[in-house]
Each structure stands twice: as structure tokens, then as C-alpha cells.
C-alpha positions in Angstrom: 0.0 0.0 0.0 1.1 3.6 -0.7 2.7 5.4 2.3 0.9 8.3 4.0 0.7 11.4 1.9 0.5 9.4 -1.4 -2.7 10.0 -3.3 -5.2 7.2 -2.9 -5.8 5.0 -6.0 -9.6 4.9 -6.0 -9.6 2.4 -8.9 -8.9 -0.5 -6.5 -11.0 0.7 -3.5 -13.1 -2.0 -1.9 -15.5 -2.3 1.0 -15.0 -4.7 3.9 -17.1 -5.4 7.0 -15.8 -7.3 10.0 -17.9 -8.0 13.1 -19.8 -10.3 15.5 -23.5 -10.4 16.2 -26.2 -12.3 18.1 -26.0 -15.2 15.7 -22.2 -15.7 15.9 -21.4 -14.8 19.5 -23.0 -15.3 22.9 -23.9 -12.2 25.1 -20.9 -12.7 27.3 -18.6 -12.2 24.4 -20.7 -9.4 22.7 -20.5 -7.3 25.8 -16.7 -7.6 25.9 -16.3 -6.1 22.4 -19.1 -3.5 22.7 -18.1 0.2 22.4 -20.0 2.5 24.8 -21.6 5.4 23.0 -19.3 8.0 24.4 -16.2 6.0 23.3 -17.1 5.4 19.7 -15.7 8.6 18.2 -12.3 8.2 19.8 -12.3 4.5 19.1 -12.9 4.9 15.4 -10.3 7.7 15.2 -7.8 5.3 16.9 -8.7 2.6 14.5 -8.1 4.8 11.5 -4.7 5.9 12.9 -3.6 2.4 13.9 -4.7 0.7 10.7 -3.8 3.5 8.3 -1.6 1.0 6.4 -4.8 -1.0 5.3 -7.8 1.3 5.6 -8.7 4.8 4.3 -12.2 5.1 5.7 -13.8 3.4 8.6 -16.9 3.4 10.9 -18.0 1.4 14.0 -21.5 0.2 14.6 -22.0 -1.0 18.2 -25.4 -2.1 19.6 -26.6 -4.7 22.1 -26.8 -7.3 19.2 -23.7 -6.5 17.2 -20.3 -4.8 16.9 -19.3 -4.2 13.3 -16.4 -2.3 11.7 -17.0 -0.9 8.2 -13.9 -0.2 6.1 -12.9 1.2 2.7 -9.5 -0.1 1.6 -7.4 -0.5 -1.5 -6.0 -3.8 -0.1 -7.5 -7.3 -0.6 -9.8 -9.0 2.0 -7.1 -11.0 3.6 -4.8 -8.0 4.0 -7.6 -6.1 5.8 -9.0 -8.9 7.9 -5.9 -9.7 10.1 -5.0 -6.2 11.3 -8.6 -5.2 12.0 -9.1 -8.4 13.9 -6.0 -7.8 15.9 -6.9 -4.2 16.5 -10.4 -5.1 17.8 -9.0 -7.8 20.1 -6.2 -5.5 21.4 -8.6 -2.6 22.0 -10.8 -4.7 24.2 -7.8 -6.5 25.9 -8.7 -9.9 24.5 -6.7 -12.6 22.7 -7.2 -12.9 19.0 -7.9 -16.6 19.5 -10.8 -15.8 21.8 -12.4 -13.6 19.2 -11.6 -15.4 15.9 -14.2 -18.2 16.0 -17.1 -15.7 16.3 -16.0 -13.1 13.7 -17.4 -12.8 10.2 -15.7 -10.8 7.4 -17.6 -9.7 4.3 -16.2 -8.3 1.1 -17.6 -6.0 -1.6 -21.2 -7.0 -2.6 -21.5 -9.2 0.4 -20.6 -6.3 2.7 -23.0 -4.0 0.9 -25.9 -6.5 1.1 -25.1 -7.0 4.8 -25.4 -3.3 5.5 -28.7 -3.0 3.6 -30.1 -6.0 5.5 -29.0 -4.7 8.9 -30.6 -1.3 8.3 -33.8 -2.9 7.0 -34.2 -5.0 10.2 -33.6 -8.3 8.3 -30.5 -9.2 10.4 -31.9 -8.3 13.7 -32.8 -10.5 16.7 -36.3 -8.9 16.3 -37.1 -9.1 12.6 -38.0 -5.7 11.3 -37.1 -3.8 14.5 -36.7 -0.1 13.7 -34.1 1.0 16.3 -31.2 -0.3 14.2 -31.6 2.3 11.5 -31.1 5.1 14.0 -28.1 3.3 15.4 -26.6 3.1 11.9 -27.2 6.8 11.4 -25.4 7.4 14.7 -22.5 5.3 13.5 -22.2 7.5 10.4 -22.3 10.7 12.5 -19.7 9.3 14.9 -17.4 8.5 11.9 -18.0 11.9 10.5 -17.1 13.5 13.8 -13.9 11.4 13.9 -13.0 12.4 10.4 -12.8 8.8 9.2 -15.6 8.7 6.6 -15.0 9.6 3.0 -16.6 9.1 -0.5 -17.1 5.4 -0.3 -18.5 4.8 3.2 -20.6 8.0 2.9 -22.1 6.6 -0.3 -22.6 3.2 1.3 -24.4 4.7 4.4 -26.6 7.0 2.3 -27.6 4.1 0.0 -28.2 2.0 3.1 -30.6 4.5 4.6 -32.4 4.9 1.3 -32.8 1.1 1.0 -34.1 0.8 4.5 -36.7 3.5 3.9 -37.9 1.7 0.7 -38.1 -1.7 2.5 -40.1 -0.2 5.4 -42.4 1.8 3.2 -43.2 -0.9 0.6 -43.2 -4.1 2.6 -44.8 -5.3 5.9 -41.5 -6.2 7.4 -42.2 -4.1 10.5 -45.9 -4.8 10.8 -47.0 -6.6 14.0 -43.4 -7.2 15.0 -42.9 -8.2 18.6 -40.4 -5.8 20.1 -38.0 -6.3 23.0 -40.2 -4.0 25.0 -43.3 -6.1 24.3 -41.4 -9.3 25.0 -40.3 -7.9 28.4 -44.0 -7.3 29.3 -44.9 -10.8 28.2 -42.2 -12.4 30.4 -43.2 -10.3 33.4 -46.8 -11.4 32.9 -45.5 -15.0 33.4 -44.3 -14.1 36.8 -47.1 -11.8 38.0 -50.8 -12.4 37.5 -51.4 -8.7 36.9 -48.9 -5.9 36.1 -51.4 -3.5 37.5 -50.5 -4.7 41.0 -46.7 -4.2 40.6 -44.2 -1.4 41.0 -42.0 -0.9 38.0 -38.5 0.6 37.9 -36.8 1.7 34.7 -33.0 2.3 34.8 -31.7 4.6 32.1 -33.5 7.1 29.9 -32.6 6.1 26.3 -34.8 5.0 23.4 -35.1 1.4 24.6 -36.2 2.4 28.1 -38.7 4.8 26.5 -40.2 2.0 24.5 -40.3 -0.3 27.5 -42.0 2.4 29.6 -44.6 2.9 26.9 -45.4 -0.8 26.9 -45.5 -1.2 30.7 -47.5 2.0 31.2 -50.2 0.5 29.0 -50.6 -2.2 31.6 -51.3 0.5 34.3 -48.8 -0.6 36.9 -49.3 0.4 40.5 -46.3 2.8 40.1 -43.7 3.7 37.5 -40.3 5.1 38.4 -37.4 6.1 36.2 -33.8 6.2 37.6 -31.0 7.8 35.7 -27.6 9.4 36.4 -28.9 12.7 35.0 -32.0 13.4 37.1 -33.4 15.9 34.7 -33.7 13.2 32.0 -35.4 10.8 34.4 -37.9 13.5 35.4 -38.7 14.3 31.7 -39.3 10.6 30.8 -41.2 9.8 34.0 -43.6 12.8 33.5 -44.6 11.5 30.1 -46.0 8.3 31.7 -47.3 9.8 35.0 -44.4 8.3 36.9 -41.8 9.4 39.4 -38.1 10.0 39.0 -35.1 9.2 41.2 -31.3 9.5 41.0 -29.3 6.4 40.2 -27.4 6.9 43.5 -30.6 6.0 45.4 -30.8 2.5 43.8 -29.1 0.5 46.5 -31.5 1.7 49.1 -34.7 1.7 47.1 -34.3 -1.4 45.0 -36.4 -3.5 47.4 -39.5 -1.3 46.6 -39.8 -2.6 43.0 -41.3 -5.8 41.7 -40.2 -5.3 38.1 -36.9 -3.8 37.0 -36.0 -3.0 33.4 -32.4 -1.7 32.8 -30.7 -0.4 29.7 -27.8 2.0 30.3 -24.5 2.7 28.5 -22.5 1.8 31.6 -19.3 -0.1 30.9 -19.7 -2.0 34.2 -22.7 -3.6 36.0 -24.7 -1.2 38.1 -26.7 -3.9 39.9 -24.5 -6.4 41.7 -25.3 -9.7 43.4 -25.0 -8.2 46.9 -27.4 -5.4 46.1 -30.1 -7.8 44.9 -29.5 -10.3 47.8 -30.2 -7.5 50.3 -33.3 -6.4 48.3 -34.7 -9.9 48.2 -34.2 -10.3 52.0 -36.0 -7.0 52.6 -38.8 -8.1 50.2 -39.1 -11.3 52.3 -38.4 -13.3 49.1 -41.3 -11.9 47.1 -40.5 -12.5 43.4 -38.6 -9.8 41.4 -38.6 -9.7 37.6 -35.4 -8.2 36.1 -35.0 -7.5 32.3 -31.4 -6.5 31.5 -31.4 -5.0 28.0 -28.0 -3.5 28.1 -24.7 -4.7 26.4 -22.4 -4.7 28.3 -24.9 -6.0 30.9 -26.2 -3.8 33.7 -26.9 -6.7 36.0 -24.2 -9.2 37.3 -24.9 -12.6 35.7 -24.7 -14.2 39.2 -28.0 -12.6 40.1 -29.7 -15.3 38.0 -28.8 -17.9 40.7 -31.1 -16.3 43.3 -34.2 -18.3 43.8 -36.6 -15.3 44.0 -35.2 -13.3 41.0 -36.2 -13.9 37.4 -33.4 -12.3 35.4 -33.7 -12.1 31.6 -31.1 -10.8 29.1 -31.5 -9.5 25.5 -30.8 -13.0 24.3 -33.6 -14.4 26.4 -36.0 -11.9 25.1 -34.8 -12.5 21.5 -35.9 -16.2 21.8 -39.4 -15.0 22.7 -39.8 -12.7 19.8 -38.8 -15.4 17.3 -42.4 -16.7 17.5 -43.7 -13.9 15.3 -41.2 -14.4 12.5 -43.1 -16.9 10.4 -46.0 -14.5 9.7 -43.6 -12.0 8.0 -41.8 -14.3 5.7 -43.5 -13.0 2.6 -42.4 -9.5 3.6 -38.9 -10.9 3.9 -38.9 -12.2 0.4 -40.1 -8.8 -0.9 -37.4 -7.0 1.1 -34.6 -9.3 -0.1 -35.7 -8.6 -3.7 -35.4 -4.9 -3.1 -32.0 -5.3 -1.5 -30.7 -7.5 -4.3 -31.6 -4.8 -6.9 -30.1 -2.1 -4.8 -26.9 -4.1 -4.2 -26.5 -4.4 -8.0 -27.0 -0.6 -8.4 -24.4 0.1 -5.7 -21.9 -2.2 -7.2 -22.3 -0.6 -10.6 -21.6 2.8 -8.9 -18.5 1.3 -7.2 -17.2 -0.2 -10.4 -17.7 3.0 -12.2 -15.5 4.7 -9.6 -12.6 2.5 -10.9 -12.9 4.4 -14.2 -12.4 7.8 -12.6 -8.6 7.9 -13.2 -9.0 7.0 -16.8 -11.7 9.5 -17.3 -9.6 12.2 -15.8 -6.7 11.3 -18.1 -9.0 11.5 -21.1 -10.1 15.0 -20.0 -6.5 16.0 -19.5 -5.5 14.9 -23.0 -8.6 16.4 -24.6 -7.9 19.7 -22.9 -4.4 19.6 -24.3 -5.6 19.0 -27.8 -8.2 21.8 -27.5 -5.6 24.3 -26.2 -3.2 23.5 -29.1 -5.9 23.9 -31.8 -7.5 26.9 -30.1 -4.1 28.7 -30.0 -3.6 27.9 -33.7 -7.0 29.3 -34.5 -6.2 32.5 -32.6 -3.0 33.0 -34.6 -4.9 32.6 -37.8 -7.5 35.1 -36.8 -4.8 37.6 -35.7 -3.2 37.5 -39.1 -6.5 38.2 -40.8 -7.5 34.7 -42.1 -11.2 34.2 -43.1 -13.1 33.3 -39.9 -15.1 30.6 -41.7 -11.9 29.0 -42.8 -10.5 29.3 -39.3 -13.5 27.5 -37.8 -13.2 24.8 -40.4 -9.5 24.4 -39.7 -10.2 24.2 -35.9 -12.8 21.5 -36.4 -10.6 19.5 -38.7 -7.6 19.8 -36.4 -9.6 18.6 -33.4 -11.1 15.7 -35.4 -7.7 14.6 -36.6 -6.2 14.6 -33.1 -9.1 12.7 -31.6 -9.1 10.1 -34.3 -5.3 9.7 -34.5 -5.1 7.2 -31.6 -7.9 4.8 -32.6 -6.9 5.0 -36.3 -3.3 4.1 -35.5 -4.4 1.2 -33.2 -6.6 -0.2 -36.0 -3.8 0.0 -38.5 -1.3 -1.7 -36.3 -3.5 -4.4 -34.7 -3.6 -8.0 -35.8 -6.8 -9.5 -37.1 -8.2 -10.7 -33.8 -7.4 -7.5 -31.9 -8.7 -5.4 -34.8 -12.1 -7.1 -34.7 -12.3 -6.5 -31.0 -11.3 -2.8 -31.5 -14.0 -2.4 -34.1 -16.6 -3.8 -31.7 -15.4 -1.4 -28.9 -15.4 1.6 -31.2 -19.0 0.8 -32.3 -20.1 0.7 -28.7 -18.2 3.8 -27.9 -19.8 5.8 -30.7 -23.2 4.0 -30.3 -23.0 2.6 -33.8 -24.0 -0.8 -35.0 -21.7 -2.9 -37.2 
């Protein structure tokens, strides 16, 4: 690859995606390689710096179900895979061997198709779920803020958003989908006969918590409370659903009050530990507690699941429940895949056309040179008083001769087989039939 400072040869640029998701890696591994939201800009900037020898553009998508790195490179797939794999493992203080069995690497049209499917909700744990599109838009904004996105990834993301919009507006892929929020309500109803008799606590104030609050509020619980590090955000969300707000610092003392706890924060470490829940269950006199941990990395220590009176569910547990609604949307999936196939072909044509850019620029350079020579000759003729009509004729003839010189010489010098191919190409070039 060319050293830094050398102009990039766009004629060989290719797209590569490397990542893990809910189908290739368990939750315990996914949370190890997740990038907290506030770290993404700096992480993608570091990736671009550390892997400058293999990538020119890059972006990171990190959600509860996937961590993916999108790259534009003028190297081959194998030359990109190893250093990006090593970087991801090193960044998260893991061994490459621990990560390797769960990674997928996609190249060119496969990478494009994957991006389109992800944004359209076809690759999600919840088929057709809409949150992923917003998360992909955030990944693009983060890459833009880091200065790591250029022509190729910008075009990929813009086409991705357009495809997702078409899929969602022309198919029923999102109709009647069972969301994580609805699944949490269903699981809670398996523990409690009536949600209306329970006290519900939401930890966090992001989009997922907002969706969960809407679903649980519809069940008219006895009380609804929102806890967040920023109290103002907790107050704003709680007021929408007629609930109360509290600071996250109050959690250790107040946890025993709640029968249902739904947590989804961006914390890098668990905020609900085994000891905290053990104390809560004792004070609750072992009354059941339902806990839905929708965060990656997890907000609740995994050991909590061992407690007899606590029913802990993770995003993977909820994902199994929502699979039940998949069959009814298979016709929509077929429609969506057809749209995506068409748009992948369109994008690949655009990408292939980019490879002709250097040749097109060279053609323009040479044409400008010919034009300058003939134009200067015409000016001299006019200056010495030649007939303007004759000058124009001479200018046109001179340009024609210069443009035809190369093709004519190649036809005269080519052997029979090459000459036949040249004639075919020239016919296509000038849109003439033989």
C-alpha cells in the first residue's frame, strides 16, 4: 500500500465489513467487544490511525446485538482482515484466538448486502425492528465527527438509509413485529398475574427504556419510576407516563421497593450487583422480582440469575421469545430481499464506475491539451486576418484529426483478432451498430 501522503488510488478501492452479532457470539462475548456510545468517536479515530496501512475510511456500529467495523481499503480482503481483527482484540484487551471463531468478514457486494439487510431489520434479533436504523445513522455521525468517513463509506451509508426506507415503506417487514419491550412485558406477565399490582422501575432514559416504559405503562402498573444518572432526563421521561423519577445513586436503598426492574444504560460496568439484589430480596421477604437487562455490556451481574426469587432475563432471552412472530412475516422478507438485491447491483455498478475515474480524468486532460493547441492555432490565424469561416473549419478539422489519431493508429497496427475487438469497442463507444 502507498505510504501516507501518497494520493489514494480509487480504482482499486473495496468495501470490507468485520464483526460479531447475536448469531455468531454469545452475550458474554458481545459485551466484551461493545463500544460504549461516548467512546465510539475516539475508538474509530484510533482505528483509522492504527490501521492506516490498510484502511482509508472506517466506521464502527456497536449495539446490544452487534459490533461491526466498516472499512474502505485498496487492499484485498485477507490484507484487511488480520490487522482489523488484531486491533479489535487488542482494544478490548482480549486474545485474537478468543475472538476469531465468532468473527465474520464480508467483502464487496456481500458487505453492501449485509449493510442493507442490517438497516432494514432483516439481520436483527427482532425481525423488522426499527431501532437499528437510528443506530446506523449514529455510527455514520460518529465516523464523520472522527474524520474517518469519505466518499465510499458516505455513499454506502446514504444508500443503506435509502434502501431501509424503501423496504419499510413498501413491505410489511415491521408490521406486527414483537419488540424487545413487548417481550419484556410478556415475560413479566408469566411471573405476576397482573402488572397493575406491581411497582416498575426503569433504569436509564434512552430509546429502549422509553419504548419499555410505553409498553409497561399501557398495563397501568401500581407505580412507575425512572432512575438515571442525570435526574433531569429521568424527570422528563417519568412525567410522560405519569411516573416518578429518582437518582441512580438511590438505587441500593430503594431497589427493594420494586417488583419489576428494566435496565438499559450505557454503563461499561454492571450497576446492579449480586450483593445489592440479595439485600433487596431479604427485605422483600423473598417476594419475586422480575429483572430485564437489555444492556450490552450487561447492567446486572450474571450471578444474580442464581437467586431463587429473582427472574433475570437478558437481551438473548427476550430474543428467543420474539422469534415466535417471524413466520408470519416471511412474505415481507422475500419482498425485502428482492429490493435489497436490486439495490446491491445498483451500488456495485456505482462502485465499479469509480474505478474508471482515473482513466476519465486522463481522457479529459488529453482532450484539454488538444483543445488548447488547436485553439491557440485558430487565434493566430484570426490575428493574421484569415477568413473566420476557414479558421472555424480548420479548428474543427484539427480537433477531429487529433481525436481520431489514436484509434486509427491502433486499428492499422493491430492483428486480425485485436482489430475485430477494437471495431466492436469503437462501435459501442460511438453507439453505432456494425
